[in-house]
Backbone as CSV, one residue per row, in Angstrom:
resi,resn,N_x,N_y,N_z,CA_x,CA_y,CA_z,C_x,C_y,C_z
1,UNK,-70.534,36.211,-28.339,-69.144,36.567,-27.914,-68.800,37.965,-28.365
2,UNK,-69.039,38.307,-29.682,-68.667,39.812,-30.135,-69.584,40.716,-29.704
3,UNK,-70.941,40.183,-29.351,-71.967,41.177,-28.930,-71.579,41.660,-27.529
4,UNK,-71.175,40.765,-26.768,-70.633,41.115,-25.320,-69.494,42.107,-25.291
5,UNK,-68.546,41.898,-26.001,-67.333,42.822,-26.136,-67.780,44.172,-26.608
6,UNK,-68.654,44.056,-27.750,-69.042,45.305,-28.093,-69.943,46.073,-27.243
7,UNK,-70.843,45.387,-26.527,-71.792,46.060,-25.547,-70.985,46.462,-24.444
8,UNK,-69.881,45.737,-23.983,-69.057,46.370,-22.962,-68.387,47.722,-23.329
9,UNK,-68.023,47.854,-24.629,-67.205,48.916,-25.058,-68.349,50.054,-25.171
10,UNK,-69.670,49.954,-25.647,-70.698,50.810,-25.846,-71.126,51.342,-24.482
11,UNK,-71.165,50.452,-23.428,-71.539,50.679,-21.962,-70.404,51.802,-21.398
12,UNK,-69.222,51.509,-21.680,-68.098,52.340,-21.290,-68.096,53.824,-21.932
13,UNK,-68.335,53.684,-23.367,-68.454,54.939,-24.062,-69.582,55.878,-23.660
14,UNK,-70.901,55.314,-23.391,-72.037,56.100,-23.049,-71.821,56.700,-21.689
15,UNK,-71.246,55.736,-20.619,-71.030,56.210,-19.236,-70.020,57.219,-19.282
16,UNK,-68.910,57.284,-20.033,-67.901,58.180,-19.853,-68.471,59.439,-20.415
17,UNK,-69.157,59.185,-21.394,-69.869,60.490,-22.159,-70.905,61.130,-21.163
18,UNK,-71.622,60.500,-20.363,-72.378,61.110,-19.365,-71.742,61.539,-18.063
19,UNK,-70.439,61.191,-17.775,-69.851,61.442,-16.595,-69.753,63.011,-16.318
20,UNK,-69.361,63.973,-17.341,-69.308,65.435,-16.976,-70.689,65.843,-16.566
21,UNK,-71.804,65.312,-16.972,-73.133,65.769,-16.711,-73.451,65.300,-15.171
22,UNK,-73.211,64.122,-14.825,-73.220,63.646,-13.519,-72.386,64.543,-12.595
23,UNK,-71.233,64.782,-12.906,-70.317,65.636,-12.106,-70.874,67.010,-12.009
24,UNK,-71.558,67.603,-13.130,-71.872,69.044,-13.019,-73.146,69.021,-11.909
25,UNK,-74.013,68.068,-12.304,-75.280,67.872,-11.259,-74.930,67.666,-9.596
26,UNK,-73.685,66.853,-9.568,-73.324,66.767,-8.229,-72.757,68.090,-7.688
27,UNK,-72.022,68.836,-8.428,-71.484,70.156,-7.962,-72.574,71.063,-7.753
28,UNK,-73.634,71.191,-8.560,-74.732,72.040,-8.354,-75.632,71.632,-6.866
29,UNK,-75.644,70.397,-6.657,-76.372,70.041,-5.639,-75.434,70.362,-4.392
30,UNK,-74.094,70.459,-4.445,-73.402,70.676,-3.230,-73.356,72.375,-3.147
31,UNK,-73.383,73.134,-4.122,-73.448,74.492,-4.095,-74.682,75.054,-3.893
32,UNK,-75.730,74.252,-3.775,-77.085,74.786,-3.377,-77.132,75.239,-1.871
33,UNK,-76.338,74.824,-1.051,-76.275,75.357,0.472,-77.270,74.536,1.331
34,UNK,-77.899,73.669,0.932,-78.824,72.816,1.778,-78.341,71.662,2.227
35,UNK,-77.028,71.320,1.587,-76.301,70.218,1.844,-75.009,70.353,2.545
36,UNK,-74.813,69.900,3.965,-73.578,70.189,4.685,-73.184,68.879,5.252
37,UNK,-72.004,68.984,5.785,-71.373,67.872,6.621,-71.162,66.653,5.917
38,UNK,-71.756,65.478,6.573,-71.467,64.228,5.985,-72.210,64.155,4.806
39,UNK,-73.480,64.654,4.644,-74.052,64.571,3.366,-73.567,65.098,2.166
40,UNK,-72.891,66.327,2.320,-71.949,66.926,1.219,-71.018,65.891,1.041
41,UNK,-70.133,65.091,1.980,-69.219,64.286,1.407,-69.742,63.176,0.642
42,UNK,-70.816,62.498,1.095,-71.454,61.289,0.453,-71.799,61.833,-0.984
43,UNK,-72.553,63.138,-1.065,-72.909,63.498,-2.426,-71.688,63.891,-3.235
44,UNK,-70.526,64.184,-2.676,-69.211,64.341,-3.588,-68.727,63.076,-4.150
45,UNK,-69.050,61.881,-3.428,-68.442,60.721,-3.842,-69.495,60.003,-4.861
46,UNK,-70.458,60.567,-5.220,-71.515,60.132,-6.184,-70.761,59.784,-7.481
47,UNK,-70.171,60.696,-8.081,-69.301,60.697,-9.299,-68.359,59.552,-9.258
48,UNK,-67.698,59.297,-8.372,-66.748,58.327,-8.135,-67.403,56.900,-8.188
49,UNK,-68.534,56.812,-7.517,-69.208,55.511,-7.618,-69.856,55.347,-8.954
50,UNK,-70.164,56.413,-9.580,-70.984,56.275,-11.006,-69.802,55.789,-11.963
51,UNK,-68.570,56.379,-11.830,-67.594,55.845,-12.835,-67.146,54.391,-12.599
52,UNK,-67.122,54.161,-11.332,-66.749,52.492,-10.755,-67.663,51.723,-11.424
53,UNK,-69.017,51.993,-11.276,-70.123,51.222,-11.522,-69.962,51.021,-13.172
54,UNK,-69.795,52.036,-13.901,-69.617,52.074,-15.356,-68.510,51.199,-15.842
55,UNK,-67.170,51.368,-15.110,-66.099,50.475,-15.622,-66.395,49.108,-15.046
56,UNK,-66.945,48.746,-14.001,-67.389,47.269,-13.570,-68.128,46.503,-14.597
57,UNK,-69.324,47.395,-14.954,-70.174,46.811,-15.804,-69.692,46.403,-17.394
58,UNK,-68.826,47.374,-17.788,-68.143,47.305,-18.991,-67.128,46.218,-19.012
59,UNK,-66.281,46.093,-17.953,-65.423,45.192,-17.874,-66.000,43.845,-17.771
60,UNK,-67.001,43.798,-16.916,-67.699,42.417,-16.759,-68.379,41.946,-18.013
61,UNK,-68.863,42.783,-18.820,-69.524,42.441,-20.002,-68.486,41.825,-21.023
62,UNK,-67.252,42.704,-21.073,-66.271,42.322,-22.017,-65.699,40.961,-21.583
63,UNK,-65.429,40.797,-20.362,-64.973,39.529,-19.835,-65.936,38.263,-20.088
64,UNK,-67.120,38.456,-19.878,-68.085,37.434,-20.254,-67.962,37.017,-21.622
65,UNK,-67.826,38.057,-22.541,-67.731,37.730,-23.946,-66.437,36.907,-24.229
66,UNK,-65.364,37.288,-23.614,-64.170,36.707,-23.929,-64.123,35.244,-23.296
67,UNK,-64.846,35.031,-22.206,-64.788,33.855,-21.690,-65.856,32.891,-22.383
68,UNK,-66.935,33.354,-23.033,-67.792,32.527,-23.816,-66.857,32.034,-25.080
69,UNK,-65.930,33.001,-25.659,-65.362,32.528,-26.809,-64.153,31.599,-26.473
70,UNK,-63.896,31.533,-25.202,-62.712,30.554,-24.899,-61.383,31.267,-24.726
71,UNK,-61.252,32.571,-24.955,-60.026,33.346,-24.870,-59.649,33.667,-23.442
72,UNK,-60.410,33.349,-22.525,-60.118,33.864,-21.305,-60.560,32.707,-20.249
């Protein structure tokens, strides 16, 4: 129970810490000049999808821990 809750918070902490690195790499890829049009738009959404994935994994782990303990 407690392991899942702590694990969820660790996933969120590490993911949020790495978010600026992901955003910088996405911006570098967009500024490269070889990506235009729809590809540029999809590459631009990579940071959003990364943050949504980190949030959903962290919340899912915390919810599983609370469910196992009977609090949810």
